[in-house]
C-alpha positions as CSV (number, residue, x, y, z in Angstrom):
1,M,0.0,0.0,0.0
2,S,2.7,2.4,-1.1
3,S,1.9,6.1,-1.5
4,L,4.1,6.5,-4.7
5,A,2.1,7.4,-7.7
6,P,2.0,4.6,-10.3
7,A,2.5,5.1,-14.1
8,P,-0.6,5.7,-16.2
9,L,-2.7,2.5,-16.6
10,Q,-2.1,0.7,-19.9
11,T,-3.0,-2.7,-21.2
12,S,0.5,-4.0,-20.4
13,S,0.1,-2.8,-16.8
14,W,-2.1,-5.9,-16.1
15,L,1.1,-8.0,-16.3
16,T,3.9,-5.5,-15.5
17,A,2.5,-3.3,-12.8
18,W,3.8,-5.0,-9.7
19,R,5.2,-3.8,-6.4
20,F,6.1,-5.3,-3.1
21,D,3.2,-4.9,-0.6
22,A,4.3,-6.0,2.9
23,V,0.7,-6.4,4.1
24,G,-0.3,-8.6,1.2
25,V,2.9,-10.7,1.5
26,I,2.5,-11.2,5.3
27,L,-1.2,-12.2,4.9
28,A,-0.3,-14.6,2.1
29,L,2.5,-16.2,4.0
30,A,0.2,-16.5,7.1
31,L,-2.3,-18.4,5.0
32,L,0.2,-20.4,2.9
33,V,2.8,-21.7,5.3
34,P,0.5,-23.5,7.8
35,Y,-1.4,-25.1,4.9
36,V,1.9,-26.5,3.3
37,V,3.0,-27.7,6.7
38,L,-0.3,-29.5,7.2
39,L,0.0,-31.0,3.7
40,A,3.4,-32.4,4.6
41,R,2.2,-33.8,7.9
42,A,-0.8,-35.4,6.3
43,R,1.4,-37.1,3.7
44,S,3.7,-38.3,6.5
45,R,0.7,-40.1,8.0
46,G,-0.1,-41.7,4.7
47,I,-2.9,-39.4,3.8
48,H,-2.9,-38.3,0.2
49,W,-4.7,-34.9,0.0
50,P,-6.6,-34.2,-3.2
51,W,-4.4,-32.2,-5.5
52,W,-7.3,-30.0,-6.7
53,R,-8.0,-28.9,-3.2
54,A,-4.4,-27.8,-2.6
55,A,-4.4,-26.1,-6.0
56,S,-7.6,-24.2,-5.2
57,Y,-6.2,-23.0,-1.8
58,I,-2.8,-22.0,-3.2
59,V,-3.8,-20.6,-6.7
60,L,-7.3,-19.3,-6.3
61,G,-7.1,-18.5,-2.6
62,V,-3.6,-17.2,-1.8
63,G,-2.8,-16.4,-5.4
64,S,-5.8,-14.0,-5.8
65,L,-4.8,-12.3,-2.5
66,V,-1.3,-11.7,-3.8
67,Y,-2.5,-10.5,-7.2
68,V,-4.8,-7.8,-5.7
69,T,-2.4,-6.6,-3.2
70,C,1.0,-6.8,-5.0
71,G,-0.3,-6.9,-8.6
72,P,-1.9,-4.2,-10.7
73,V,-5.1,-4.1,-8.6
74,G,-3.0,-3.3,-5.5
75,V,-0.8,-0.8,-7.4
76,Y,-3.8,1.3,-8.6
77,R,-6.2,0.7,-5.6
78,S,-5.6,4.3,-4.3
79,T,-5.8,5.9,-7.7
80,L,-8.8,4.3,-9.4
81,M,-11.9,3.7,-7.4
82,W,-12.9,0.8,-9.5
83,M,-9.5,-0.9,-8.7
84,F,-10.2,-0.3,-5.1
85,A,-13.6,-1.9,-5.5
86,A,-12.1,-4.8,-7.4
87,Q,-9.7,-5.5,-4.5
88,V,-12.6,-5.4,-2.0
89,A,-14.6,-7.8,-4.1
90,V,-11.8,-10.3,-4.7
91,V,-10.6,-10.4,-1.1
92,G,-14.2,-10.6,0.1
93,T,-15.4,-13.3,-2.3
94,V,-12.8,-14.9,-4.5
95,T,-10.1,-15.5,-2.0
96,P,-12.4,-17.0,0.7
97,V,-13.9,-19.4,-1.9
98,G,-10.5,-20.6,-3.0
99,L,-9.4,-21.1,0.6
100,A,-12.6,-22.9,1.6
101,I,-12.4,-25.3,-1.4
102,G,-9.0,-26.2,-0.1
103,D,-10.8,-27.5,3.0
104,P,-8.3,-26.4,5.6
105,L,-10.4,-27.6,8.6
106,R,-10.6,-31.2,7.3
107,L,-6.9,-31.0,6.5
108,I,-6.2,-30.0,10.1
109,E,-8.0,-33.1,11.3
110,A,-6.2,-35.3,8.8
111,A,-2.8,-33.9,9.7
112,A,-3.1,-33.4,13.4
113,G,-5.5,-36.2,14.4
114,S,-6.7,-35.8,17.9
115,R,-4.6,-32.6,18.3
116,G,-7.1,-31.0,15.9
117,S,-9.8,-31.3,18.6
118,L,-9.0,-27.7,19.7
119,V,-9.9,-26.4,16.3
120,H,-13.0,-28.6,16.3
121,R,-14.1,-27.1,19.7
122,I,-13.5,-23.6,18.4
123,T,-15.4,-24.1,15.2
124,H,-18.3,-25.7,17.0
125,S,-18.5,-23.2,19.9
126,R,-21.6,-21.2,20.6
127,A,-19.9,-18.0,19.3
128,A,-18.9,-19.7,16.0
129,R,-22.4,-21.1,15.6
130,V,-23.8,-17.6,15.9
131,L,-21.3,-16.0,13.5
132,T,-21.6,-18.8,10.9
133,F,-25.4,-18.9,11.0
134,P,-26.3,-18.2,7.3
135,A,-28.5,-15.1,8.0
136,V,-25.8,-13.6,10.3
137,S,-22.8,-14.3,8.1
138,C,-24.6,-13.1,4.9
139,L,-25.6,-9.8,6.6
140,L,-22.0,-9.3,7.9
141,D,-20.7,-9.9,4.4
142,I,-23.0,-7.5,2.6
143,G,-23.1,-5.0,5.4
144,G,-19.3,-4.9,5.5
145,I,-19.0,-4.1,1.8
146,L,-21.7,-1.5,2.0
147,A,-20.0,0.2,4.9
148,V,-16.9,0.6,2.7
149,F,-18.7,2.6,0.1
150,L,-21.5,4.3,2.1
151,T,-19.4,5.5,5.1
152,P,-15.9,7.2,5.4
153,Y,-14.5,3.7,6.1
154,G,-13.6,3.3,2.4
155,E,-11.8,6.6,2.2
156,K,-9.8,5.9,5.3
157,A,-8.9,2.4,4.0
158,A,-7.7,3.8,0.7
159,R,-5.5,6.4,2.5
160,S,-4.2,4.5,5.6
161,T,-2.1,1.4,5.7
162,L,-3.5,0.4,9.1
163,V,-7.1,0.8,8.2
164,G,-6.5,-0.8,4.8
165,T,-5.0,-3.8,6.6
166,L,-8.0,-4.0,8.9
167,L,-10.3,-4.0,5.9
168,L,-8.4,-6.9,4.2
169,V,-8.5,-9.0,7.4
170,Q,-12.2,-8.1,7.9
171,L,-13.1,-9.2,4.3
172,L,-11.2,-12.4,4.6
173,V,-12.7,-13.4,8.0
174,V,-16.2,-12.4,7.1
175,G,-16.0,-14.1,3.7
176,L,-14.8,-17.4,5.4
177,L,-17.6,-17.2,7.9
178,F,-20.1,-17.8,5.2
179,V,-18.1,-19.9,2.7
180,L,-16.5,-22.5,5.0
181,P,-19.8,-23.6,6.7
182,T,-21.5,-23.7,3.3
183,L,-18.9,-26.2,2.0
184,A,-18.5,-28.2,5.2
185,D,-20.7,-31.0,6.5
186,D,-21.1,-30.2,10.2
187,L,-20.6,-26.4,10.8
188,L,-24.3,-25.5,10.2
189,P,-27.5,-26.7,12.0
190,D,-28.9,-30.1,11.0
191,W,-31.6,-28.5,8.8
192,A,-28.8,-27.2,6.5
193,T,-28.7,-30.2,4.3
194,P,-26.6,-30.2,1.1
195,A,-29.7,-29.1,-0.8
196,V,-30.3,-26.2,1.6
197,R,-26.6,-25.2,1.4
198,T,-26.8,-25.2,-2.4
199,F,-29.8,-22.8,-2.1
200,L,-27.9,-20.6,0.4
201,A,-25.0,-20.4,-2.1
202,F,-27.4,-19.4,-4.8
203,F,-29.1,-16.8,-2.6
204,D,-25.8,-15.4,-1.5
205,G,-24.8,-14.9,-5.1
206,L,-27.9,-12.8,-5.6
207,A,-27.4,-10.9,-2.4
208,D,-23.8,-10.1,-3.3
209,A,-25.1,-8.1,-6.3
210,V,-26.7,-5.5,-4.0
211,P,-23.6,-3.5,-3.2
212,G,-22.5,-3.4,-6.8
213,I,-25.9,-2.2,-8.0
214,L,-26.1,0.5,-5.3
215,V,-22.7,1.8,-6.1
216,M,-23.2,1.7,-9.8
217,T,-26.5,3.6,-9.7
218,A,-25.6,6.2,-7.1
219,H,-26.3,9.8,-8.3
220,S,-23.6,11.4,-6.1
221,L,-20.0,10.6,-5.2
222,L,-20.0,8.1,-2.4
223,L,-16.3,8.6,-1.6
224,P,-15.6,12.2,-2.4
225,G,-12.4,12.1,-0.4
226,F,-11.0,9.1,-2.3
227,P,-7.3,9.9,-2.9
228,G,-7.5,9.1,-6.6
229,F,-9.9,12.0,-7.0
230,A,-7.2,14.6,-6.2
231,A,-6.0,16.8,-9.1
232,S,-2.5,15.3,-8.7
233,A,-3.8,11.9,-9.9
234,D,-5.4,13.1,-13.1
235,V,-2.4,12.0,-15.2
236,V,-2.6,8.5,-13.9
237,R,-6.4,8.4,-14.3
238,G,-6.1,9.2,-18.0
239,G,-9.1,11.6,-18.0
240,L,-11.5,9.1,-16.4
241,S,-14.2,11.2,-14.6
242,H,-15.0,10.6,-11.0
243,G,-18.6,9.7,-11.8
244,L,-17.7,7.2,-14.4
245,D,-15.0,5.7,-12.1
246,Q,-17.6,5.2,-9.5
247,Q,-19.9,3.4,-12.0
248,Y,-17.0,1.2,-13.0
249,A,-16.4,0.5,-9.3
250,G,-20.0,-0.8,-8.9
251,G,-19.5,-2.9,-12.1
252,A,-16.3,-4.4,-10.6
253,L,-18.2,-5.3,-7.4
254,L,-21.0,-6.9,-9.4
255,V,-18.9,-8.8,-12.0
256,V,-16.5,-10.3,-9.4
257,A,-19.3,-11.3,-7.0
258,E,-21.4,-12.9,-9.7
259,T,-18.5,-14.6,-11.5
260,I,-17.3,-16.3,-8.4
261,G,-20.8,-17.4,-7.7
262,I,-20.6,-20.0,-10.4
263,P,-17.6,-22.0,-9.0
264,M,-19.1,-21.5,-5.5
265,L,-22.3,-23.2,-6.6
266,A,-20.3,-25.9,-8.4
267,A,-18.2,-26.6,-5.2
268,V,-21.3,-26.8,-3.1
269,F,-22.9,-29.2,-5.6
270,V,-19.8,-31.4,-5.6
271,E,-20.0,-31.5,-1.8
272,W,-23.6,-32.5,-2.1
273,L,-22.7,-35.4,-4.3
274,R,-19.9,-36.4,-2.1
275,S,-22.1,-36.3,1.0
276,D,-24.8,-38.3,-0.8
277,R,-22.4,-41.0,-1.8
278,A,-21.0,-41.2,1.8
279,E,-24.6,-41.5,3.2
280,A,-25.5,-44.1,0.7
281,A,-22.4,-46.1,1.6
282,V,-23.3,-46.0,5.3
283,T,-26.9,-47.0,4.5
284,D,-25.7,-49.9,2.4
285,A,-23.3,-51.1,5.1
286,R,-26.2,-51.0,7.7
287,L,-28.4,-53.0,5.3
288,D,-25.7,-55.5,4.7
289,D,-25.2,-55.9,8.5
290,L,-28.9,-56.4,9.1
291,E,-29.0,-59.0,6.3
292,A,-26.0,-60.8,7.8
293,R,-27.6,-60.9,11.2
294,R,-30.9,-62.2,9.8
295,R,-29.1,-65.0,8.0
296,A,-27.1,-65.9,11.1
297,Q,-30.2,-66.0,13.3
298,A,-32.4,-68.0,10.9
299,P,-30.1,-69.7,8.3
300,D,-32.9,-72.1,7.2
301,A,-35.3,-69.2,6.5
302,V,-33.0,-67.6,3.9
303,G,-34.6,-67.6,0.6
304,T,-37.9,-69.1,1.8
305,G,-39.9,-65.9,2.6
306,P,-40.7,-62.9,0.5
307,D,-38.2,-60.1,0.5
308,Q,-39.2,-56.9,2.2
309,P,-39.2,-53.7,0.2
310,W,-36.0,-51.7,0.7
311,W,-37.7,-48.8,2.3
312,L,-38.8,-50.9,5.3
313,T,-35.2,-51.6,6.2
314,D,-33.7,-48.3,5.3
315,P,-32.8,-46.7,8.7
316,R,-33.8,-43.3,7.3
317,L,-37.3,-44.3,6.3
318,A,-38.1,-47.2,8.7
319,D,-40.0,-45.0,11.1
320,R,-42.1,-43.5,8.3
321,F,-43.1,-46.6,6.4
322,G,-42.5,-49.4,9.0
323,R,-45.5,-51.6,10.0
324,H,-46.7,-51.4,13.6
325,D,-48.3,-54.4,15.4
326,D,-51.6,-53.7,17.1
327,S,-51.3,-56.6,19.5
């Protein structure tokens, strides 16, 4: 978050405009190093972690954070409002999705075993239950982004390294509060089945459009004190008006939020399929065990009586369709 004025934005700047950002690097290392250590420990225990989860965590999660802090988005975040909005959108949505698909909580359990119980207790505490409740986490997510553009918070974050750092941490934490439970099996209440979580992901994608629409359609400058609106930044801005810059900022919020919604839905759907397969395997094992016990208790009766319909022995449906004796 350097105060040095960058060169005018050009097409090549998307690849060449890079600078060292201490905050971005520290946050990236804080996320990357523990994950790599956990991967090594899991491998030492004979656990082969899916490569695509590690790739998502490192490339989409940590990589997107580095790009918007040290790359061109970070370079121009204090000069162009739409770049500032793009950084807010990516850190608040793209980075958490990439990290969550990497499934760090399950990796902790796989690598640490019983030592991961502390993390389990924290993530299942009453405070965590409240913060990760879908209505709460969704409001925190949308409300936090709106606060950036509807209060002086955004101007201070664009000017101050300290406030800007707090904003990045806030966006990461709040984003993970919603995404991690949506992709996990046991962080939400029992009613949040995979189908419900898929709906929540779809609804969140719609709700995330609200900040972008409000910023894009605002009739007055929402951040009049934005540092890029100063006369000294006109050369870098290339003649882009403040009003048009703000419309682009709303567009950046909208495009990033809706674009990441597609892989988010896909990830939730994959988790749904995985959960369904696991549940089917457990049910099949129970049915096989019941059949084995029945044959052991009455070996002569095997094959002599009519087979019962499967729904009468399915543990999930036995209470609903089971027959009750009146005697």
